N, C-alpha and C positions, 0 to 999 in steps of 0.2 A: 676907031681909036686903037684897036689892037694892031692894025697895020702901021700906025704911027710909031709904035714902040717895038715892033716885031724883031728888028735887026739885032738889038742888043739887050732886050728885056728892060724891065723897070730897074733903074739904078737908084732913084730918089724920088720922093713925093713931098710936096710942100703945100700947106694950106695958105692960100694967097689972100682970100677975102671971105667975110661972113656977113650975112644980112638977114634980119628978120623981116618977113613980108606976110603980115597977117598971121595965119596959123602955119605958115611954111617957113622953112629956113633955106636960104640959098648959100651954097658953099662953093667957092672957086678953088680948084686944085691945079697945081702945076706938076705934071708927071714927066720926069726926065729919064730918057734912055741914053744909050751910048751915042747914037747918031741923031736923034730927034727929041724934041720936047713938045708935049701936048698940054694945052690948057683946057680944062673941062669945068662946067658948072653942074652941080648936083642939086636938085630940088628935093629936100627932105620934107616928109609929111608925118604928122603925128597921128597914130591910129590907136585902137584899144590895146594892142600888143606892144606899143612903143613906137619908136621912130623907124621909118623905112624910106628908101629912095623912091620918089615918084617919077623922076625923069633925070636923064643925064644928057647934056648937050656938049658936043665938041665945039669949042670956041675957036681954037687955031692950032696949027701944027707948024713947028719951025725946025730948021736944021740946027743942031747943037753947034756952038762955036767952041773950038779948042781953046783951052786956058793958056 
């Protein structure tokens, strides 16, 4: 994931989707850099100390399109 955004750093992030799955929450983020965009899913788990990320999956990496 870091390689996908290394060239220009993180420019913008967007929450794309949210789902409740039992005691977990799945959140899809779009991370936009200067030259590439990455889409990731984060699985949040509730523990005694609050919410924490249990896993992060890289869904796809795309070249950014100029506006």
